[in-house]
C-alpha positions as CSV (number, residue, x, y, z in Angstrom):
1,M,12.4,17.6,16.8
2,K,14.6,15.7,14.3
3,N,15.9,17.5,10.9
4,V,15.1,15.3,8.0
5,L,16.5,16.4,4.4
6,I,14.9,14.6,1.5
7,I,17.1,14.6,-1.5
8,G,14.8,14.4,-4.5
9,G,11.9,16.2,-2.6
10,N,10.0,17.4,-5.3
11,G,9.5,14.1,-7.1
12,F,6.4,12.0,-6.6
13,I,7.7,10.2,-3.5
14,G,9.5,12.8,-2.0
15,T,7.0,15.5,-2.2
16,N,4.2,13.2,-0.6
17,L,6.9,12.1,1.9
18,A,7.6,15.7,2.9
19,R,3.7,16.4,3.7
20,Y,3.3,13.4,5.8
21,L,6.7,13.8,7.7
22,S,6.4,17.6,8.4
23,K,3.7,16.9,11.1
24,D,6.4,15.1,13.3
25,F,9.7,16.4,12.0
26,K,11.6,19.5,10.9
27,V,11.4,18.7,7.0
28,Y,14.1,20.2,4.6
29,S,13.1,19.4,0.7
30,F,16.5,19.4,-1.6
31,D,15.7,19.4,-5.4
32,I,17.5,21.0,-8.6
33,Q,14.7,23.8,-8.7
34,N,11.5,24.6,-6.1
35,P,8.0,23.2,-6.7
36,K,5.5,25.4,-8.2
37,E,3.2,24.9,-5.1
38,K,5.1,24.8,-1.8
39,N,4.1,23.3,1.3
40,P,4.3,25.9,4.2
41,Y,5.4,23.3,6.7
42,V,8.5,22.3,4.6
43,T,12.0,24.3,4.0
44,Y,12.8,24.2,0.3
45,I,16.5,24.0,-0.7
46,E,17.1,24.7,-4.6
47,G,20.3,23.0,-5.6
48,D,22.4,20.5,-7.7
49,F,22.8,17.0,-5.7
50,F,25.8,16.4,-8.0
51,D,27.4,19.6,-6.9
52,D,29.9,18.3,-4.2
53,E,30.2,21.5,-2.2
54,M,26.3,22.2,-2.3
55,L,25.5,18.8,-1.1
56,E,28.0,19.2,1.8
57,N,26.5,22.6,2.8
58,V,23.0,21.1,2.9
59,L,24.0,18.3,5.1
60,E,24.7,21.0,8.1
61,N,22.5,20.1,11.2
62,I,20.7,17.3,9.6
63,D,19.6,14.2,11.5
64,V,18.4,11.8,8.8
65,V,18.6,12.0,5.1
66,I,16.2,9.9,2.9
67,H,17.7,9.7,-0.8
68,S,15.1,9.5,-3.2
69,L,16.9,11.0,-6.2
70,S,17.3,9.1,-9.6
71,T,18.0,10.5,-12.9
72,V,17.1,7.5,-14.8
73,N,14.0,5.1,-14.8
74,P,13.3,1.6,-15.7
75,G,12.0,2.3,-19.3
76,N,15.2,4.6,-20.4
77,S,17.8,3.1,-18.4
78,N,18.9,0.9,-21.1
79,K,19.7,3.7,-23.0
80,R,21.1,6.2,-20.5
81,F,22.6,3.4,-18.1
82,M,25.9,5.5,-18.1
83,Q,24.3,8.3,-16.5
84,G,23.1,6.2,-13.8
85,Y,26.4,4.5,-13.1
86,S,28.6,7.8,-13.7
87,R,26.3,10.1,-11.8
88,D,23.8,8.5,-9.7
89,F,26.1,5.7,-8.4
90,V,29.2,8.0,-7.8
91,Q,27.4,10.8,-6.0
92,S,25.5,8.3,-3.7
93,A,28.6,7.0,-2.6
94,Y,30.0,10.6,-2.0
95,L,26.9,11.0,0.1
96,F,27.0,8.0,2.2
97,D,30.8,9.0,2.9
98,L,29.7,12.4,3.9
99,C,26.8,11.1,6.3
100,V,29.1,8.5,8.1
101,Q,31.6,11.5,8.8
102,K,28.7,13.7,10.1
103,N,26.9,10.8,11.8
104,I,23.8,11.3,10.0
105,K,21.4,8.6,9.5
106,V,20.5,7.4,5.8
107,I,17.4,5.8,4.2
108,F,17.8,5.1,0.7
109,L,14.7,4.4,-1.6
110,S,15.7,1.5,-3.6
111,S,13.4,-0.2,-6.2
112,G,11.9,-3.6,-5.2
113,G,10.8,-4.9,-8.3
114,T,13.8,-4.0,-10.6
115,V,16.3,-4.9,-8.0
116,Y,15.0,-8.6,-7.6
117,G,14.5,-9.3,-11.2
118,I,12.9,-12.6,-12.0
119,Q,12.3,-14.5,-9.0
120,E,10.6,-18.1,-8.8
121,E,9.5,-17.6,-4.7
122,Q,6.7,-15.2,-4.3
123,P,6.3,-12.9,-2.3
124,I,9.9,-12.1,-2.7
125,K,11.8,-11.7,0.9
126,E,14.7,-9.5,1.6
127,T,16.8,-12.5,1.6
128,A,16.4,-13.4,-2.0
129,L,19.2,-13.2,-4.4
130,A,18.8,-9.6,-6.2
131,N,19.2,-10.4,-10.0
132,P,17.9,-7.3,-11.7
133,I,17.6,-7.5,-15.7
134,N,17.6,-3.8,-16.4
135,H,20.3,-0.9,-15.7
136,Y,17.9,0.9,-13.4
137,G,17.5,-2.2,-11.0
138,S,21.4,-2.5,-11.4
139,V,22.3,1.0,-10.7
140,K,19.9,0.8,-7.4
141,L,21.6,-2.4,-6.5
142,C,25.0,-1.0,-6.8
143,I,24.1,1.9,-4.5
144,E,22.9,-0.6,-1.9
145,T,26.2,-2.6,-2.1
146,V,27.9,0.6,-1.3
147,L,25.7,1.9,1.7
148,K,26.1,-2.2,2.9
149,T,29.9,-1.7,2.9
150,F,29.7,1.5,4.6
151,N,27.7,0.0,7.3
152,K,30.0,-3.1,7.7
153,Q,33.4,-0.6,7.8
154,S,31.9,2.2,9.7
155,H,29.3,0.6,12.0
156,S,26.9,3.4,10.7
157,N,23.2,2.9,10.6
158,M,22.1,3.3,7.0
159,L,18.8,1.5,5.7
160,I,17.5,0.3,2.5
161,A,13.9,0.5,1.6
162,R,12.7,-1.3,-1.6
163,I,9.5,0.1,-2.5
164,S,7.3,-2.0,-5.0
165,N,5.0,0.1,-7.1
166,P,3.7,3.3,-5.5
167,Y,0.8,5.3,-7.0
168,G,-1.5,8.1,-6.1
169,P,-1.6,11.7,-6.1
170,G,1.3,13.7,-7.6
171,Q,2.5,10.7,-9.6
172,D,3.2,11.6,-13.3
173,F,3.4,8.8,-15.8
174,N,5.0,10.9,-18.3
175,K,8.1,10.7,-16.2
176,G,8.4,6.9,-17.0
177,V,6.7,5.1,-14.5
178,G,3.1,4.6,-13.0
179,F,0.8,2.2,-15.0
180,I,-2.1,3.1,-12.6
181,D,-1.2,6.6,-12.8
182,A,-1.3,6.5,-17.0
183,A,-4.4,4.0,-17.0
184,L,-6.7,6.4,-14.7
185,K,-5.8,9.6,-16.4
186,K,-5.8,8.4,-19.9
187,T,-9.4,6.9,-19.2
188,L,-10.5,10.0,-17.7
189,N,-9.5,11.9,-20.9
190,H,-10.7,9.5,-23.2
191,E,-7.4,8.3,-24.4
192,Q,-5.8,4.9,-25.4
193,I,-4.1,2.7,-22.8
194,E,-1.2,1.0,-23.9
195,I,-0.3,-2.4,-22.4
196,W,3.2,-3.8,-23.4
197,G,2.5,-7.5,-23.5
198,D,-0.7,-9.9,-22.8
199,G,-1.3,-7.8,-19.7
200,S,-0.6,-10.9,-17.7
201,V,2.4,-8.6,-15.8
202,V,1.8,-8.9,-12.0
203,R,2.9,-6.0,-9.8
204,D,2.6,-5.5,-6.0
205,Y,0.8,-2.0,-6.2
206,I,0.8,0.2,-2.8
207,Y,-1.0,3.4,-2.4
208,I,1.8,6.3,-1.7
209,E,0.3,7.3,2.1
210,D,1.3,3.9,3.1
211,V,4.4,4.2,1.6
212,C,5.2,7.5,3.6
213,E,3.8,5.9,6.8
214,M,6.4,2.9,6.3
215,I,9.5,5.3,5.8
216,G,8.4,7.2,8.5
217,S,8.4,4.0,10.9
218,L,12.2,3.7,9.9
219,I,13.5,7.2,11.1
220,D,13.6,6.0,14.6
221,Y,14.4,2.3,13.8
222,N,17.8,1.3,15.4
223,G,17.7,-2.4,14.9
224,K,20.0,-4.6,13.1
225,E,18.2,-5.0,9.8
226,E,19.4,-2.8,7.0
227,V,16.8,-4.0,4.3
228,F,13.3,-3.7,4.1
229,N,10.5,-4.4,1.7
230,L,7.8,-1.5,1.5
231,S,4.8,-3.3,-0.3
232,S,1.5,-4.4,0.1
233,N,2.3,-8.4,-0.2
234,Q,-0.4,-8.9,-3.2
235,G,0.1,-9.1,-6.6
236,I,-2.3,-7.5,-9.2
237,S,-2.0,-7.9,-13.0
238,L,-2.3,-5.2,-15.5
239,N,-5.4,-6.7,-16.7
240,D,-7.0,-6.9,-13.2
241,V,-6.0,-3.2,-13.1
242,I,-8.4,-2.6,-16.1
243,E,-11.0,-4.8,-14.8
244,K,-11.1,-3.4,-11.3
245,M,-11.5,0.1,-13.1
246,K,-14.4,-0.8,-14.8
247,K,-16.0,-1.9,-11.6
248,F,-15.8,1.9,-10.7
249,G,-17.6,2.9,-13.6
250,L,-14.5,3.8,-15.7
251,K,-14.3,2.8,-19.5
252,P,-10.5,2.2,-20.1
253,N,-9.8,1.8,-24.1
254,V,-6.6,-0.7,-24.1
255,V,-4.4,-1.5,-26.7
256,Y,-1.8,-4.4,-26.5
257,K,1.6,-3.8,-27.8
258,E,4.6,-6.2,-28.0
259,A,6.1,-7.2,-24.7
260,R,9.3,-5.3,-23.5
261,S,12.7,-6.9,-22.3
262,V,13.0,-4.4,-19.4
263,D,9.7,-5.7,-17.6
264,V,10.0,-8.5,-15.1
265,P,6.9,-10.8,-15.3
266,K,5.7,-11.1,-11.7
267,V,6.9,-9.2,-8.7
268,I,5.2,-9.4,-5.3
269,L,7.3,-8.2,-2.3
270,D,6.8,-9.8,1.2
271,N,6.3,-7.0,3.6
272,H,6.4,-9.2,7.2
273,K,9.7,-7.4,8.1
274,I,8.4,-3.9,8.0
275,A,5.2,-5.1,9.8
276,H,7.4,-6.0,13.0
277,I,8.6,-2.4,13.4
278,H,5.4,-0.6,12.2
279,E,1.8,-1.7,12.8
280,F,-0.1,-0.1,10.1
281,K,-3.3,-1.2,8.2
282,I,-2.3,-1.3,4.6
283,R,-5.3,0.1,1.9
284,S,-6.8,-2.6,-0.2
285,F,-6.1,-2.1,-4.0
286,D,-9.6,-1.4,-4.3
287,E,-9.5,1.2,-1.4
288,G,-6.5,2.9,-2.8
289,L,-7.6,2.9,-6.6
290,K,-10.9,4.7,-5.5
291,L,-9.1,7.2,-3.3
292,Y,-7.1,8.1,-6.3
293,I,-10.0,8.1,-8.8
294,D,-11.8,10.7,-6.5
295,Y,-8.7,12.7,-6.2
296,L,-8.4,13.0,-9.8
297,R,-12.1,13.5,-10.7
298,K,-11.8,16.6,-8.0
């Protein structure tokens, strides 16, 4: 049984991923503090990713590292960009160096929408020229570039997973991302939903369980590809989300505000590459939305 370390294991993706992978792997969750509710099948390690000695110690006897940690998000990265470059970027490079030395496989969880930026051709393939328009995407791309350089220089097998817009149990929009999460929780709490712009922004939403299954398929992948889009391959506008909520009996109260410069108008990611290594049936948006509504109501 492989030992899998999830860095940032108590976050939205990390928590769901730890639960999913613990069925087939020995999973270690590494984060700055332990979660309030622990999964009995996951081993928790409390520590600082930015502590070099601590980071080196947690890599002992690890076969696969899933790097899911970020200290900035798309909304705050234009103000806190130096934190992203000076901390996230630098320490990720140090992590990759350690993993190459210890022959540990790495899967870096990047950001599909913000890395690609504005693209004419949709759905966006992994071969598209990345063109981030905010610092969050730029930091992710910098980390990707260092990873690719290690692969070329050290013949390592590190992978990049560009995730579109995940949603589902465990997400917290108060941390700066998650329109679906915000729209559903605010509606169920009879609060107003804020939409930046006219609601025409299109995103590729994917249910968190589908993301976990895709990442799981990359653990045993040993091919030549190094970048994978993890997505639904379909675009839904913010206004479409509101209309679908109404079909499920919800009554969202929406207010439109001035558009933000950090938001890319349209992002749909092509997922044919991941489909070649993992046979899966992705939940439709309606299926995922109903699952999450039912979960929140319970």
